[in-house]
Structure formats: structure tokens, C-alpha cells
N, C-alpha and C positions, 0 to 999 in steps of 0.2 A: 412378776414371776421369774422372768429371765435374769434380772439382777440378783435374785436369791440363788438361782442355779449357778450363775457365774461366781458369786461369792462362795458358795459351797465348794465348787470345783477348785477355785483358787486356794481356799483354806486347806483343803485336802492336799493339794500339791505342796503347799508351804510346809505342812507338818511332816510329810514324807521326805521333803528335801532337807530337813534338819538332820536326819540320820539315814542317808541313802545307802542302799545295799549295792555292792558290786554285782555286775552281771556274771553269770556262770560262763565257763569256757564254751559250753554248748550254745548258750544264748549269744555270746560274742561271735561265734562261728555263723549263726543265723544272720546276724547283722551284716557281717562281712559278705555273706552270700547275696545280699540284696543291694549292696553299694559298690560303686566302682572304687578303685584304689584311692583316687583323689577325694571322692566323697567320704570314704572311711577316714582318711587323714583328717578332714575337717570335723567329722563326727567325734573323733577321739579328743578333740579340743573342748568338747562340751563338759560341763560339770558332771559329776557322778549322778546327781539328781536329774539333770536334763537327759543324760543317756538312758537312765531307767525310764523316765517319762516317755521319751521317744520310742523306746523299745516296746513299752506297754501299748502305746497308741498303734504301732505297727502290728503287733501281735493280735490285738483286738480286730483291727481292720482285715488282717490276713485271713481270719476265720470266716469272713464273709466274702471277701474279694477273691481269695485263693492265691496260690503261688504264681499263677500266670501273670498277675498284675505287678510284676517286679518294679516297674517305674513308680507305681503308686505306693508300694512298700518303701521305696527310697524316699518318696515325698513324705510319708508318715515319719520316717526316721529323721528327716532333715527339716521338718516344717518350722522349727524354731532356731535354725542355724544362724539366722541374722542377728539373734540376740547376742552373739559373740561380740559384735561390733560395739555394743554399749559398755562392755567391760564390767557390768554390775555383778556383784555376788548376791547371795540370797536376800539379804536385808535391803540392798540397793534395788533389787528387782521388786520387792514388796513396795518400796517407796515409789518406784517408777510406775508400777501398776496402779497405785492409788492416784498418782498424778494424771495418768492416762484416763482414769475414770472421770476426773473432774475437769480436765482440759482436753478437749478434742484436738486431734492432730492439726486441724486448720489453725487453731489458736496457737498451738505450740510452734508451728512453722514460722510464726512471726518472730520467734526467738532465734531464727536461723542465722541472723547476722552474727551471732556468737558461734564461732567455729571451734570452740573448745569449752572445757569445763562441764559442769553439771547439766546445763541446758542442752548442750550438744548431745550429751549422753542420753538424756531423756528423749530427745527427738530420735536418736538412733534406736532406742528401745521401742518407741512407738512405731517406727518405720521398719521393724525387723522383717516383715514379709518382703518388702521391696529390697532391702539389703541382702537378705538370704537368696532371693531370686537372682540378683546381680552376681553374687558370689558363685552360685551354682552354674550360671551361664558361663562365667569365666573359667570354670574347670571342666566344662563339657558335659554337664548333666543332661539327661533326656528332657525334651520339651515338656512332657506331661508332669515330670517331677518338678520342674521349675514353675510351671503354671500353678500347681496346687500350693507350693510354698508361697507364691505371690498372693494367692487369693484365699488362704486358709482363715483369714479374719474378715473377709469381704461378706457383704450381704449375699444371700443365696441367689438373688436375681442376677448378680454380676458374675457368677461362676461360669468359667469356660470348661472346667473339668466336667465330664459326663455326670449328670445330676445324681444318679444312683451311687456312683463311686464317691462323689463329693459328700453326699449325705453320710455314707459309711465312715469316711475319713473324719468328717466333722464330729459325728457322734462319738467316734473312738477317741478323739482328742478331748472331748468334754465329759467323758465318763467319770 
């Protein structure tokens, strides 16, 4: 059942990424109000499709968490920021996602001797939570933002983010 849900979610994201819509000025202002200047600078580097996805995740989450959870809204907006490291475009990410389904990270890490090329990029894509957390730590993001970015693909039992908040963020990302 989970595989079907993941496939449906990823298929929907793929189709919407083919013709992404720009965010309105009002929505961009909302994003800016939830990120530091440094965070917004990195968020701006995301593809239009990733900006839209992260915005939708954050808006869904904000309806349940509320505006007082600003660091969690930042986490929702930045949860996939580590994907920038792989340098993949839409079709490269489809390929990388399929590779990740068939080759667990542990198996892929054996490829780590290759510090360049496709294998390196696939590992970077698979490790985007860790890479995103490292990037956010380097620019001074809040600890709770960094924590969710790091664990947004982790098993629920391993979450350090408060469970209720983590459930909201997770379901908002997989809607």
C-alpha cells in the first residue's frame, strides 16, 4: 500500500513539475516572512516546481501548526533544499528516484569512491536530507528547522521533531 501511495505522490509531483506555475507576489511575500535572508537566498535557487511544492507543503502544514511555528514552516519550505547538490533537472530526478527505489543508500554508498559523475550525483540525491541539514547549519538556520530537514525521510521512530508536528509536516509533504 505504501509503495502505491509513494508512486501516486511522485507521479503527481512529476506531472505538475512539467508545467509549474510561478508563485504570486503575495505567496512569495509569505515565503519571505517565514525564512531568514540566507534561507530565502537558497530557496530562490530551487526550480520553479520545487518552489511550488515546498510552498504547498508549508501552506498545508501552516493550516494545522499555525503561524507561531515559524521554524517548522521554514523546515517545510526547505525540506528538499539538499537536492540542489545533485544538480539534477526533472528527468534526472525521475531517474534518481527510481534508482533510490531499487538501490538502498547503503548499497549506493559503496559507490562513494567515485567522487564525481553520475554515481556521485545519485548519492547526493539520495542523501539530500543530510546535505540540506548541513547547508542550513552553515547559514545559521534554527535547530528545529535543521532537524526536520534532516529527518523528513526517516522512519517515524527516529524523529526528534515533536511527533504531532512531524506527522503534520510528513503528511503535508506526501499529500
